[in-house]
C-alpha positions in Angstrom: 54.4 39.4 113.6 56.9 42.2 114.1 58.9 43.8 111.2 61.9 45.7 112.4 62.9 47.2 109.1 60.7 50.3 108.4 61.4 50.1 104.7 59.1 47.1 104.6 56.2 49.3 105.6 57.2 52.9 104.7 60.1 55.1 104.1 60.9 58.3 106.1 62.7 61.0 104.2 62.9 64.8 104.1 59.8 64.6 101.8 57.7 62.8 104.4 54.6 64.6 105.4 53.2 62.8 108.5 49.7 63.4 109.7 48.9 61.9 113.2 45.2 61.6 113.9 44.8 61.7 117.7 41.4 61.3 119.2 42.6 62.6 122.6 45.6 64.5 124.0 48.4 61.9 124.8 47.5 59.5 122.0 50.0 61.3 119.7 52.8 60.7 122.3 51.9 57.2 123.6 51.6 55.6 120.2 53.5 57.9 117.9 56.2 59.8 119.9 59.0 57.9 118.3 57.5 58.0 114.8 57.1 61.8 115.1 60.7 62.2 116.1 61.8 59.9 113.3 60.1 62.1 110.7 61.3 65.3 112.3 64.9 64.0 112.4 64.8 63.1 108.7 63.7 66.7 107.9 60.1 65.8 107.2 57.0 67.7 108.2 54.6 66.6 111.0 51.1 67.7 111.8 49.0 66.4 114.7 45.2 66.5 114.2 43.7 66.5 117.7 40.1 65.6 117.4 38.9 66.2 121.0 40.4 68.1 124.0 39.8 65.1 126.2 37.5 67.1 128.4 35.1 64.2 129.3 37.5 62.7 131.8 36.0 63.5 135.2 37.8 61.3 137.7 41.3 62.8 137.3 39.6 66.3 137.4 37.8 65.4 140.6 41.0 64.1 142.1 43.3 67.0 141.1 40.7 69.8 141.7 39.1 68.3 144.8 35.6 68.7 143.4 32.7 66.4 142.7 30.4 68.4 140.6 31.7 69.2 137.1 29.7 71.6 135.0 30.2 73.0 131.5 32.7 75.6 132.7 34.8 73.1 134.6 34.8 70.7 131.7 35.8 73.4 129.3 38.7 74.5 131.5 39.9 70.9 131.8 39.8 70.5 128.1 41.9 73.7 127.7 44.4 72.4 130.2 44.7 69.1 128.3 45.1 70.8 125.0 47.9 72.9 126.5 49.6 69.7 127.7 49.5 68.4 124.2 51.3 71.5 123.0 54.0 71.0 125.6 54.3 67.3 124.8 54.9 68.2 121.1 57.5 70.7 122.1 59.4 68.0 124.0 59.2 65.9 120.8 60.8 68.7 118.8 57.6 69.7 117.0 56.6 73.4 116.8 53.3 74.6 118.2 52.1 75.3 114.6 52.1 71.5 114.0 49.1 71.1 116.4 45.6 71.4 114.7 42.9 71.0 117.3 39.3 70.5 116.3 37.5 70.5 119.6 35.1 67.8 118.8 33.1 66.1 121.7 35.1 63.8 123.8 33.3 60.4 123.9 31.3 61.7 121.0 33.1 60.8 117.9 30.6 58.2 117.0 28.0 60.9 117.0 30.3 63.0 114.7 30.4 60.0 112.3 26.6 59.8 112.2 25.9 63.4 111.7 23.5 63.5 108.7 25.1 66.6 107.1 28.5 65.0 107.3 30.4 68.1 108.5 33.1 66.3 110.5 33.8 64.1 107.4 34.0 67.3 105.3 36.4 68.8 107.8 38.7 65.8 107.8 38.7 65.8 104.0 39.7 69.4 103.9 42.6 68.7 106.3 43.9 66.0 104.0 43.5 68.1 100.9 45.3 71.1 102.5 48.1 69.3 104.2 48.6 66.6 101.5 50.2 64.0 103.8 52.0 61.0 102.3 52.0 59.1 105.7 48.9 59.0 108.0 48.9 57.4 111.5 45.4 56.8 112.9 43.9 54.6 115.6 43.5 51.0 114.5 40.0 49.8 113.7 40.5 47.1 116.4 41.0 49.7 119.2 38.2 49.1 121.7 37.9 52.7 122.8 34.7 54.0 121.0 36.4 57.3 120.1 39.4 55.5 118.6 37.3 53.2 116.4 35.1 56.0 115.2 38.3 58.1 114.4 39.6 55.3 112.3 36.4 55.1 110.3 36.2 58.9 109.8 39.8 59.0 108.7 39.3 56.2 106.2 36.2 57.8 104.8 38.0 61.1 104.5 41.0 59.5 102.8 38.7 57.8 100.3 36.8 61.0 99.6 39.9 63.1 99.1 41.7 60.5 97.0 44.6 60.8 99.4 47.4 58.5 98.2 49.2 58.4 101.6 50.4 55.2 103.3 48.0 54.6 106.1 49.2 53.2 109.4 47.2 52.0 112.4 48.2 52.3 116.0 46.6 50.4 118.8 46.3 51.5 122.4 43.3 49.6 123.8 42.8 46.1 122.5 44.6 43.3 120.6 46.2 43.3 117.2 44.9 39.9 116.2 48.1 38.7 114.7 48.4 41.4 112.0 51.9 42.2 110.7 53.3 45.3 112.5 56.3 47.5 112.2 57.9 47.7 115.6 60.2 50.6 116.6 62.2 51.2 119.7 63.9 54.4 118.5 67.2 55.8 119.9 67.8 56.3 123.6 67.5 60.1 123.1 64.2 59.6 121.4 63.0 57.4 124.2 64.0 60.0 126.7 62.2 62.7 124.8 59.1 60.6 124.7 59.1 60.2 128.4 59.5 64.0 128.8 56.6 64.5 126.5 54.5 62.1 128.5 55.5 63.9 131.7 53.7 67.0 130.3 50.4 65.2 130.9 50.0 65.8 134.6 46.2 65.4 134.2 46.6 61.8 133.0 49.5 60.8 135.2 47.7 61.7 138.4 45.7 58.4 138.5 47.2 56.4 135.7 50.9 57.2 135.8 52.3 53.7 136.2 50.2 52.3 133.4 50.9 55.2 131.0 54.7 55.1 131.6 54.7 51.4 130.9 52.9 52.0 127.6 55.3 54.7 126.7 58.3 52.4 127.4 57.0 49.7 125.0 58.1 49.6 121.3 55.8 51.5 119.1 53.8 49.2 116.8 52.1 50.3 113.6 50.1 48.3 111.2 49.8 48.9 107.5 46.2 49.6 106.7 44.9 48.1 103.5 41.3 47.2 102.5 40.3 43.6 102.4 41.0 41.9 99.0 38.2 41.6 96.4 36.0 38.7 97.1 36.6 38.7 100.8 33.8 37.4 103.0 31.0 39.8 103.8 29.6 37.9 106.8 29.7 39.7 110.1 32.0 38.1 112.7 29.4 38.1 115.4 26.6 35.7 116.2 24.9 37.4 119.2 22.4 35.5 121.3 18.7 36.2 120.4 18.3 37.2 124.0 20.4 40.3 123.3 18.8 41.3 120.0 16.4 43.9 121.5 19.3 45.7 123.2 21.8 45.6 120.3 22.7 48.4 117.9 24.4 48.1 114.5 26.3 51.0 113.0 27.6 51.0 109.5 29.7 53.4 107.4 31.1 53.2 103.9 34.1 54.8 102.3 31.5 56.2 99.9 30.5 58.6 102.7 27.3 57.1 104.1 26.7 56.2 107.7 23.7 54.7 109.5 22.7 53.1 112.7 19.8 50.7 113.4 18.5 48.6 116.3 19.5 45.0 115.5 15.9 44.0 115.0 15.5 46.7 112.4 18.9 46.4 110.7 19.0 45.3 107.0 20.4 41.9 107.9 20.0 38.5 106.2 21.3 35.1 107.2 23.9 33.4 105.1 22.5 29.9 105.5 25.3 28.9 107.8 24.2 30.7 111.0 26.0 33.9 110.1 24.7 37.4 109.3 25.3 39.6 106.3 24.5 43.3 106.0 22.1 43.9 103.1 22.7 47.6 102.8 23.2 49.2 99.4 26.3 51.2 100.5 27.9 47.9 101.6 27.5 46.4 98.2 29.4 49.1 96.4 33.1 49.3 95.7 35.3 50.2 98.7 35.1 49.2 102.3 32.2 49.1 104.7 32.8 49.4 108.4 30.3 47.8 110.9 30.1 48.1 114.6 28.0 46.1 117.1 27.2 47.6 120.4 24.9 47.1 123.4 22.5 49.9 124.1 22.7 49.7 127.9 24.2 52.3 130.3 27.4 51.1 131.8 30.4 52.6 133.6 32.6 50.5 131.2 33.4 52.7 128.3 35.2 50.2 126.0 33.5 48.3 123.2 32.8 44.6 123.7 32.4 43.8 120.0 33.8 46.9 118.3 34.2 47.3 114.6 34.9 45.1 111.6 35.7 45.9 108.0 33.9 44.3 105.1 
């Protein structure tokens, strides 16, 4: 369901302080280029929190640099190039370089950041929210099937809960399906659309092999979902019923807005059956107030990077 009146979801004024959480360079443009311009045109303030430099992207690098072997130095140089592209894209969107805050976390490693026992990434995000004090935050949707995007959503939600951030939270989806959730759909003005295409053009590294697909994505209306926790009393049964043949290869990851995160093999996870063939997570952090996020994954090497099951929120 699309809502074309932004006031039904959020208002944009000169007092708007928008924080865009982007797992990789180009996410801020593809999913939020019009929103960024909307806030900037209203006199509001924009900050883009770039979690990774997108350096773990070997095939475009092999194509453009005519190399096969990619070591640490080549990967670091590629990440520096992609970060510079992000700065140029923001300039095309009318946002100053000071609006970009890169963290340099590992590309394809945000799930590992989420599971760090000392919780430093979560502390970093909490500090960003406390310092910038946004009243509007755009983050990847939990339903996004890219593992970095799903983990970024969970980290951002945990940080928002820890900081007590009162901002309106919006989810944007790049990889996956929205599942019928209400969305605010924006097409922007022709000038904004043109600026968004110029911003995308800054990403030569990405357009080399995926130009047609990315340009089509950029031409689509931007869609944002209002993020709200499930209502009290919502079902806590997991949405998956995997075959017992897969159990030895499955991993269950859980994180709570209270700040805890754990991962178990399926056979060692604190699960109990609900009497109707479903599974419930019997984890103390999942029984407290707030949300618990759970991810089911298959622990097998595969060239396919996207999640099959992904995350759910309890």
